[in-house]
N, CA, C and O atoms as a Tinker XYZ file with bonds, in Angstrom:
   324  protein
     1  N    -98.982000  -51.408000  -83.960000    73     2
     2  CA   -98.640000  -51.263000  -85.063000    64     1     3
     3  C    -98.082000  -52.175000  -86.412000    63     2     4     5
     4  O    -97.874000  -51.805000  -87.568000    81     3
     5  N    -97.957000  -53.295000  -85.879000    73     3     6
     6  CA   -97.383000  -54.668000  -86.783000    64     5     7
     7  C    -98.759000  -55.123000  -87.746000    63     6     8     9
     8  O    -99.000000  -55.192000  -88.952000    81     7
     9  N    -99.726000  -55.469000  -86.080000    73     7    10
    10  CA  -101.039000  -56.459000  -86.581000    64     9    11
    11  C   -101.653000  -55.235000  -87.512000    63    10    12    13
    12  O   -102.213000  -55.778000  -88.464000    81    11
    13  N   -101.781000  -53.608000  -87.624000    73    11    14
    14  CA  -102.209000  -53.147000  -88.393000    64    13    15
    15  C   -102.201000  -52.701000  -89.896000    63    14    16    17
    16  O   -103.014000  -52.287000  -90.722000    81    15
    17  N   -100.049000  -53.177000  -89.785000    73    15    18
    18  CA  -100.069000  -53.058000  -91.489000    64    17    19
    19  C   -100.443000  -54.856000  -92.015000    63    18    20    21
    20  O   -100.534000  -55.008000  -93.233000    81    19
    21  N   -100.621000  -55.992000  -91.222000    73    19    22
    22  CA  -100.876000  -57.155000  -91.375000    64    21    23
    23  C   -102.360000  -56.965000  -92.274000    63    22    24    25
    24  O   -102.530000  -57.259000  -93.457000    81    23
    25  N   -103.321000  -56.405000  -91.356000    73    23    26
    26  CA  -104.430000  -56.330000  -91.713000    64    25    27
    27  C   -104.699000  -55.826000  -92.718000    63    26    28    29
    28  O   -105.471000  -56.446000  -93.448000    81    27
    29  N   -104.153000  -54.439000  -93.193000    73    27    30
    30  CA  -103.923000  -54.125000  -94.121000    64    29    31
    31  C   -103.808000  -54.246000  -95.543000    63    30    32    33
    32  O   -104.434000  -53.779000  -96.495000    81    31
    33  N   -102.367000  -55.367000  -95.345000    73    31    34
    34  CA  -102.115000  -56.077000  -96.782000    64    33    35
    35  C   -102.760000  -57.162000  -97.026000    63    34    36    37
    36  O   -102.619000  -57.694000  -98.126000    81    35
    37  N   -103.723000  -57.801000  -95.915000    73    35    38
    38  CA  -104.591000  -58.867000  -95.794000    64    37    39
    39  C   -105.971000  -58.573000  -96.893000    63    38    40    41
    40  O   -106.541000  -59.353000  -97.656000    81    39
    41  N   -106.184000  -57.309000  -96.643000    73    39    42
    42  CA  -107.215000  -56.452000  -97.728000    64    41    43
    43  C   -107.312000  -56.091000  -98.733000    63    42    44    45
    44  O   -108.181000  -56.180000  -99.600000    81    43
    45  N   -105.689000  -55.316000  -98.600000    73    43    46
    46  CA  -105.574000  -55.102000 -100.063000    64    45    47
    47  C   -105.443000  -56.182000 -101.060000    63    46    48    49
    48  O   -105.724000  -56.121000 -102.257000    81    47
    49  N   -104.864000  -57.415000 -100.232000    73    47    50
    50  CA  -104.668000  -58.769000 -101.196000    64    49    51
    51  C   -105.632000  -59.127000 -101.514000    63    50    52    53
    52  O   -105.620000  -59.317000 -102.730000    81    51
    53  N   -107.359000  -59.544000 -100.684000    73    51    54
    54  CA  -108.254000  -59.822000 -101.199000    64    53    55
    55  C   -108.950000  -58.868000 -101.947000    63    54    56    57
    56  O   -109.733000  -59.197000 -102.838000    81    55
    57  N   -108.733000  -57.794000 -101.666000    73    55    58
    58  CA  -109.690000  -56.699000 -103.302000    64    57    59
    59  C   -108.591000  -57.157000 -104.219000    63    58    60    61
    60  O   -109.099000  -57.778000 -105.153000    81    59
    61  N   -107.256000  -57.091000 -104.320000    73    59    62
    62  CA  -106.945000  -57.242000 -105.547000    64    61    63
    63  C   -107.129000  -58.876000 -106.460000    63    62    64    65
    64  O   -107.188000  -58.907000 -107.690000    81    63
    65  N   -107.182000  -59.834000 -105.796000    73    63    66
    66  CA  -108.127000  -61.061000 -105.995000    64    65    67
    67  C   -109.632000  -61.032000 -106.481000    63    66    68    69
    68  O   -110.153000  -61.602000 -107.440000    81    67
    69  N   -110.185000  -60.169000 -105.497000    73    67    70
    70  CA  -111.542000  -59.792000 -106.272000    64    69    71
    71  C   -111.556000  -59.877000 -107.505000    63    70    72    73
    72  O   -111.956000  -60.768000 -108.255000    81    71
    73  N   -110.889000  -58.465000 -107.766000    73    71    74
    74  CA  -111.260000  -57.554000 -108.996000    64    73    75
    75  C   -110.561000  -58.290000 -110.343000    63    74    76    77
    76  O   -110.943000  -58.095000 -111.496000    81    75
    77  N   -109.235000  -59.353000 -109.868000    73    75    78
    78  CA  -108.482000  -60.140000 -110.940000    64    77    79
    79  C   -109.410000  -61.448000 -111.559000    63    78    80    81
    80  O   -109.321000  -61.797000 -112.736000    81    79
    81  N   -110.448000  -62.207000 -110.413000    73    79    82
    82  CA  -111.119000  -63.126000 -110.517000    64    81    83
    83  C   -112.500000  -62.148000 -111.489000    63    82    84    85
    84  O   -112.743000  -62.582000 -112.615000    81    83
    85  N   -113.078000  -61.259000 -111.139000    73    83    86
    86  CA  -113.783000  -60.619000 -111.896000    64    85    87
    87  C   -113.289000  -59.921000 -113.298000    63    86    88    89
    88  O   -114.241000  -59.609000 -114.014000    81    87
    89  N   -112.210000  -59.664000 -113.747000    73    87    90
    90  CA  -111.751000  -59.554000 -115.023000    64    89    91
    91  C   -111.875000  -60.880000 -115.474000    63    90    92    93
    92  O   -112.496000  -61.041000 -116.525000    81    91
    93  N   -111.383000  -61.927000 -114.860000    73    91    94
    94  CA  -111.031000  -63.257000 -115.868000    64    93    95
    95  C   -112.196000  -63.893000 -116.153000    63    94    96    97
    96  O   -112.239000  -64.683000 -117.096000    81    95
    97  N   -113.533000  -63.578000 -115.209000    73    95    98
    98  CA  -114.710000  -64.152000 -115.579000    64    97    99
    99  C   -115.351000  -63.264000 -116.837000    63    98   100   101
   100  O   -116.080000  -63.752000 -117.702000    81    99
   101  N   -115.004000  -62.085000 -116.782000    73    99   102
   102  CA  -115.919000  -61.310000 -117.471000    64   101   103
   103  C   -114.969000  -61.962000 -119.132000    63   102   104   105
   104  O   -115.591000  -62.775000 -119.815000    81   103
   105  N   -113.964000  -61.656000 -119.465000    73   103   106
   106  CA  -113.094000  -62.078000 -119.846000    64   105   107
   107  C   -113.184000  -63.599000 -121.140000    63   106   108   109
   108  O   -113.073000  -63.741000 -122.358000    81   107
   109  N   -113.454000  -64.492000 -119.902000    73   107   110
   110  CA  -113.868000  -65.670000 -120.185000    64   109   111
   111  C   -115.226000  -66.235000 -120.858000    63   110   112   113
   112  O   -115.411000  -67.238000 -121.548000    81   111
   113  N   -116.140000  -65.192000 -120.391000    73   111   114
   114  CA  -117.488000  -65.253000 -120.839000    64   113   115
   115  C   -117.898000  -64.236000 -122.137000    63   114   116   117
   116  O   -118.876000  -64.317000 -122.880000    81   115
   117  N   -116.562000  -63.046000 -122.137000    73   115   118
   118  CA  -116.624000  -62.706000 -123.686000    64   117   119
   119  C   -115.807000  -63.735000 -125.195000    63   118   120   121
   120  O   -116.066000  -63.695000 -126.398000    81   119
   121  N   -114.810000  -64.549000 -124.431000    73   119   122
   122  CA  -114.642000  -65.161000 -125.707000    64   121   123
   123  C   -115.365000  -66.674000 -125.744000    63   122   124   125
   124  O   -115.287000  -67.346000 -126.772000    81   123
   125  N   -115.882000  -67.037000 -124.878000    73   123   126
   126  CA  -116.587000  -68.190000 -124.922000    64   125   127
   127  C   -118.107000  -68.660000 -125.081000    63   126   128   129
   128  O   -118.652000  -69.759000 -125.184000    81   127
   129  N   -118.685000  -66.920000 -125.047000    73   127   130
   130  CA  -120.113000  -67.356000 -125.729000    64   129   131
   131  C   -121.193000  -68.010000 -126.505000    63   130   132   133
   132  O   -122.297000  -68.472000 -126.218000    81   131
   133  N   -120.405000  -67.874000 -127.719000    73   131   134
   134  CA  -121.233000  -68.689000 -128.479000    64   133   135
   135  C   -120.933000  -70.367000 -128.121000    63   134   136   137
   136  O   -121.750000  -71.143000 -128.617000    81   135
   137  N   -119.853000  -70.952000 -127.322000    73   135   138
   138  CA  -120.178000  -72.094000 -126.628000    64   137   139
   139  C   -121.361000  -72.121000 -125.630000    63   138   140   141
   140  O   -122.161000  -73.039000 -125.814000    81   139
   141  N   -121.662000  -71.098000 -124.394000    73   139   142
   142  CA  -121.825000  -70.840000 -123.639000    64   141   143
   143  C   -123.666000  -70.939000 -124.550000    63   142   144   145
   144  O   -124.409000  -71.870000 -124.239000    81   143
   145  N   -124.001000  -70.172000 -125.314000    73   143   146
   146  CA  -124.927000  -69.932000 -125.748000    64   145   147
   147  C   -125.485000  -71.559000 -126.183000    63   146   148   149
   148  O   -126.600000  -71.981000 -125.878000    81   147
   149  N   -124.504000  -72.302000 -126.914000    73   147   150
   150  CA  -124.732000  -73.099000 -127.355000    64   149   151
   151  C   -125.364000  -74.626000 -126.477000    63   150   152   153
   152  O   -126.250000  -75.413000 -126.811000    81   151
   153  N   -124.673000  -74.597000 -125.541000    73   151   154
   154  CA  -125.241000  -75.450000 -124.334000    64   153   155
   155  C   -126.142000  -75.366000 -123.560000    63   154   156   157
   156  O   -126.676000  -76.297000 -122.958000    81   155
   157  N   -126.543000  -73.576000 -123.474000    73   155   158
   158  CA  -127.627000  -73.106000 -123.065000    64   157   159
   159  C   -129.087000  -73.633000 -124.022000    63   158   160   161
   160  O   -130.048000  -74.080000 -123.396000    81   159
   161  N   -129.112000  -73.584000 -124.769000    73   159   162
   162  CA  -129.818000  -74.122000 -126.105000    64   161   163
   163  C   -130.252000  -75.319000 -126.028000    63   162   164   165
   164  O   -131.384000  -75.802000 -126.021000    81   163
   165  N   -128.954000  -75.853000 -125.955000    73   163   166
   166  CA  -129.222000  -77.576000 -125.758000    64   165   167
   167  C   -130.115000  -77.701000 -124.386000    63   166   168   169
   168  O   -131.252000  -78.147000 -124.544000    81   167
   169  N   -129.801000  -77.430000 -123.356000    73   167   170
   170  CA  -130.473000  -77.424000 -121.985000    64   169   171
   171  C   -131.947000  -77.248000 -122.335000    63   170   172   173
   172  O   -132.682000  -78.230000 -122.432000    81   171
   173  N   -132.393000  -75.983000 -122.528000    73   171   174
   174  CA  -133.299000  -75.453000 -123.062000    64   173   175
   175  C   -134.141000  -76.481000 -124.044000    63   174   176   177
   176  O   -135.226000  -76.634000 -123.482000    81   175
   177  N   -134.128000  -76.916000 -124.730000    73   175   178
   178  CA  -134.602000  -77.822000 -125.825000    64   177   179
   179  C   -134.471000  -79.034000 -124.724000    63   178   180   181
   180  O   -135.655000  -79.363000 -124.785000    81   179
   181  N   -134.225000  -79.435000 -124.300000    73   179   182
   182  CA  -134.299000  -80.954000 -123.023000    64   181   183
   183  C   -135.027000  -80.622000 -122.046000    63   182   184   185
   184  O   -135.615000  -81.534000 -121.465000    81   183
   185  N   -135.209000  -79.223000 -121.572000    73   183   186
   186  CA  -136.089000  -78.979000 -120.432000    64   185   187
   187  C   -137.202000  -78.549000 -120.793000    63   186   188   189
   188  O   -138.072000  -78.361000 -119.943000    81   187
   189  N   -137.529000  -78.191000 -122.659000    73   187   190
   190  CA  -138.982000  -77.750000 -122.866000    64   189   191
   191  C   -138.519000  -76.419000 -123.057000    63   190   192   193
   192  O   -138.535000  -76.423000 -124.288000    81   191
   193  N   -138.158000  -75.393000 -122.780000    73   191   194
   194  CA  -138.735000  -73.887000 -122.716000    64   193   195
   195  C   -138.774000  -73.908000 -124.058000    63   194   196   197
   196  O   -138.064000  -74.609000 -124.780000    81   195
   197  N   -139.810000  -72.949000 -124.483000    73   195   198
   198  CA  -140.204000  -72.514000 -125.184000    64   197   199
   199  C   -139.329000  -70.976000 -126.091000    63   198   200   201
   200  O   -139.286000  -69.804000 -125.717000    81   199
   201  N   -138.669000  -71.700000 -127.495000    73   199   202
   202  CA  -138.072000  -70.081000 -128.495000    64   201   203
   203  C   -137.061000  -69.799000 -127.874000    63   202   204   205
   204  O   -137.097000  -68.615000 -127.538000    81   203
   205  N   -135.703000  -70.574000 -127.385000    73   203   206
   206  CA  -134.998000  -70.618000 -126.497000    64   205   207
   207  C   -133.662000  -69.331000 -126.996000    63   206   208   209
   208  O   -132.716000  -68.762000 -126.451000    81   207
   209  N   -134.497000  -69.369000 -128.702000    73   207   210
   210  CA  -133.094000  -68.316000 -129.663000    64   209   211
   211  C   -134.143000  -66.504000 -129.204000    63   210   212   213
   212  O   -133.778000  -65.347000 -129.414000    81   211
   213  N   -135.180000  -66.917000 -128.688000    73   211   214
   214  CA  -135.374000  -64.883000 -128.987000    64   213   215
   215  C   -134.583000  -64.431000 -127.003000    63   214   216   217
   216  O   -134.499000  -63.264000 -126.622000    81   215
   217  N   -134.312000  -65.168000 -126.460000    73   215   218
   218  CA  -134.235000  -65.073000 -125.406000    64   217   219
   219  C   -132.030000  -64.570000 -124.960000    63   218   220   221
   220  O   -131.149000  -65.269000 -125.459000    81   219
   221  N   -131.841000  -63.913000 -124.460000    73   219   222
   222  CA  -130.933000  -63.335000 -124.043000    64   221   223
   223  C   -130.730000  -64.832000 -123.208000    63   222   224   225
   224  O   -131.557000  -65.679000 -122.871000    81   223
   225  N   -129.269000  -64.755000 -123.038000    73   223   226
   226  CA  -128.136000  -65.392000 -122.359000    64   225   227
   227  C   -128.560000  -65.544000 -120.802000    63   226   228   229
   228  O   -128.627000  -66.638000 -120.241000    81   227
   229  N   -128.723000  -64.816000 -120.436000    73   227   230
   230  CA  -129.062000  -64.432000 -119.120000    64   229   231
   231  C   -130.817000  -64.931000 -118.872000    63   230   232   233
   232  O   -130.950000  -65.967000 -118.220000    81   231
   233  N   -131.719000  -64.452000 -119.210000    73   231   234
   234  CA  -133.321000  -64.780000 -119.169000    64   233   235
   235  C   -133.370000  -66.286000 -119.762000    63   234   236   237
   236  O   -134.252000  -66.962000 -119.232000    81   235
   237  N   -132.527000  -67.024000 -120.855000    73   235   238
   238  CA  -132.934000  -68.365000 -121.124000    64   237   239
   239  C   -132.177000  -68.885000 -119.828000    63   238   240   241
   240  O   -132.847000  -69.851000 -119.461000    81   239
   241  N   -131.264000  -68.745000 -119.080000    73   239   242
   242  CA  -130.530000  -69.622000 -117.974000    64   241   243
   243  C   -131.713000  -69.400000 -117.035000    63   242   244   245
   244  O   -132.238000  -70.363000 -116.476000    81   243
   245  N   -132.110000  -68.243000 -116.864000    73   243   246
   246  CA  -132.743000  -68.235000 -115.779000    64   245   247
   247  C   -134.715000  -69.267000 -116.056000    63   246   248   249
   248  O   -135.446000  -69.644000 -115.139000    81   247
   249  N   -134.910000  -69.376000 -117.172000    73   247   250
   250  CA  -136.184000  -69.877000 -117.677000    64   249   251
   251  C   -135.855000  -71.766000 -117.385000    63   250   252   253
   252  O   -136.556000  -72.540000 -116.733000    81   251
   253  N   -134.649000  -72.040000 -118.079000    73   251   254
   254  CA  -134.090000  -73.094000 -117.541000    64   253   255
   255  C   -133.734000  -73.817000 -116.171000    63   254   256   257
   256  O   -133.458000  -75.015000 -116.108000    81   255
   257  N   -133.775000  -72.851000 -114.947000    73   255   258
   258  CA  -133.882000  -72.904000 -114.139000    64   257   259
   259  C   -135.096000  -73.255000 -113.172000    63   258   260   261
   260  O   -135.026000  -73.949000 -112.157000    81   259
   261  N   -136.490000  -72.484000 -113.818000    73   259   262
   262  CA  -137.515000  -72.143000 -113.378000    64   261   263
   263  C   -138.233000  -73.569000 -114.428000    63   262   264   265
   264  O   -139.451000  -73.681000 -114.568000    81   263
   265  N   -137.709000  -74.082000 -114.767000    73   263   266
   266  CA  -138.485000  -75.303000 -115.724000    64   265   267
   267  C   -137.739000  -76.745000 -114.974000    63   266   268   269
   268  O   -138.410000  -77.747000 -114.730000    81   267
   269  N   -136.252000  -76.645000 -114.668000    73   267   270
   270  CA  -135.805000  -77.628000 -113.831000    64   269   271
   271  C   -136.800000  -77.713000 -112.720000    63   270   272   273
   272  O   -137.574000  -78.634000 -112.461000    81   271
   273  N   -136.588000  -76.331000 -111.991000    73   271   274
   274  CA  -137.347000  -76.714000 -110.658000    64   273   275
   275  C   -138.997000  -77.252000 -110.862000    63   274   276   277
   276  O   -139.400000  -78.291000 -110.339000    81   275
   277  N   -139.811000  -76.406000 -111.664000    73   275   278
   278  CA  -140.995000  -76.899000 -111.776000    64   277   279
   279  C   -140.774000  -78.751000 -111.901000    63   278   280   281
   280  O   -141.047000  -79.405000 -110.894000    81   279
   281  N   -140.320000  -79.427000 -113.061000    73   279   282
   282  CA  -140.073000  -80.499000 -112.587000    64   281   283
   283  C   -140.112000  -81.240000 -111.577000    63   282   284   285
   284  O   -140.880000  -82.139000 -111.236000    81   283
   285  N   -138.946000  -80.650000 -110.989000    73   283   286
   286  CA  -138.658000  -80.921000 -109.694000    64   285   287
   287  C   -139.304000  -81.160000 -108.683000    63   286   288   289
   288  O   -139.129000  -82.031000 -107.831000    81   287
   289  N   -140.466000  -79.972000 -108.815000    73   287   290
   290  CA  -141.311000  -80.175000 -107.674000    64   289   291
   291  C   -142.752000  -80.997000 -108.267000    63   290   292   293
   292  O   -143.474000  -81.639000 -107.504000    81   291
   293  N   -143.083000  -80.825000 -110.057000    73   291   294
   294  CA  -143.773000  -82.337000 -110.147000    64   293   295
   295  C   -144.008000  -83.383000 -109.843000    63   294   296   297
   296  O   -145.001000  -84.040000 -109.529000    81   295
   297  N   -142.289000  -83.605000 -110.038000    73   295   298
   298  CA  -141.787000  -85.269000 -109.478000    64   297   299
   299  C   -142.144000  -85.703000 -107.612000    63   298   300   301
   300  O   -142.452000  -86.766000 -107.075000    81   299
   301  N   -141.923000  -84.343000 -107.083000    73   299   302
   302  CA  -142.257000  -84.827000 -105.472000    64   301   303
   303  C   -143.564000  -84.632000 -105.101000    63   302   304   305
   304  O   -143.901000  -85.132000 -104.027000    81   303
   305  N   -144.722000  -83.769000 -106.004000    73   303   306
   306  CA  -145.885000  -84.323000 -106.156000    64   305   307
   307  C   -146.206000  -85.579000 -106.350000    63   306   308   309
   308  O   -146.793000  -86.353000 -105.595000    81   307
   309  N   -145.836000  -85.718000 -107.281000    73   307   310
   310  CA  -146.135000  -87.602000 -107.687000    64   309   311
   311  C   -145.828000  -88.620000 -106.672000    63   310   312   313
   312  O   -146.427000  -89.663000 -106.410000    81   311
   313  N   -144.618000  -88.031000 -106.078000    73   311   314
   314  CA  -144.911000  -88.831000 -104.943000    64   313   315
   315  C   -145.022000  -88.957000 -103.422000    63   314   316   317
   316  O   -144.758000  -89.809000 -102.573000    81   315
   317  N   -145.456000  -87.905000 -103.457000    73   315   318
   318  CA  -146.637000  -87.767000 -102.263000    64   317   319
   319  C   -148.334000  -87.919000 -102.639000    63   318   320   321
   320  O   -149.174000  -87.630000 -101.787000    81   319
   321  N   -148.636000  -88.296000 -103.708000    73   319   322
   322  CA  -149.750000  -88.429000 -104.110000    64   321   323
   323  C   -150.176000  -89.836000 -103.705000    63   322   324
   324  O   -151.299000  -90.249000 -103.995000    81   323
């Protein structure tokens, strides 16, 4: 009986922490959206992503990751050649 109460308490604690973390992340993204956008645009220009202003933050982050992956792969191809 004591073990069951401990497990239930641990599960409830984990659920509450997960919900609190999600709420804090959403609130942070909402309040710092302009700063996040500026950082993404700077990274996009550095990586050579075309017209970053037209993309959403999520799509822009995906394009940056793809460009970074491509550049890394191109660098490995040059090393093996």
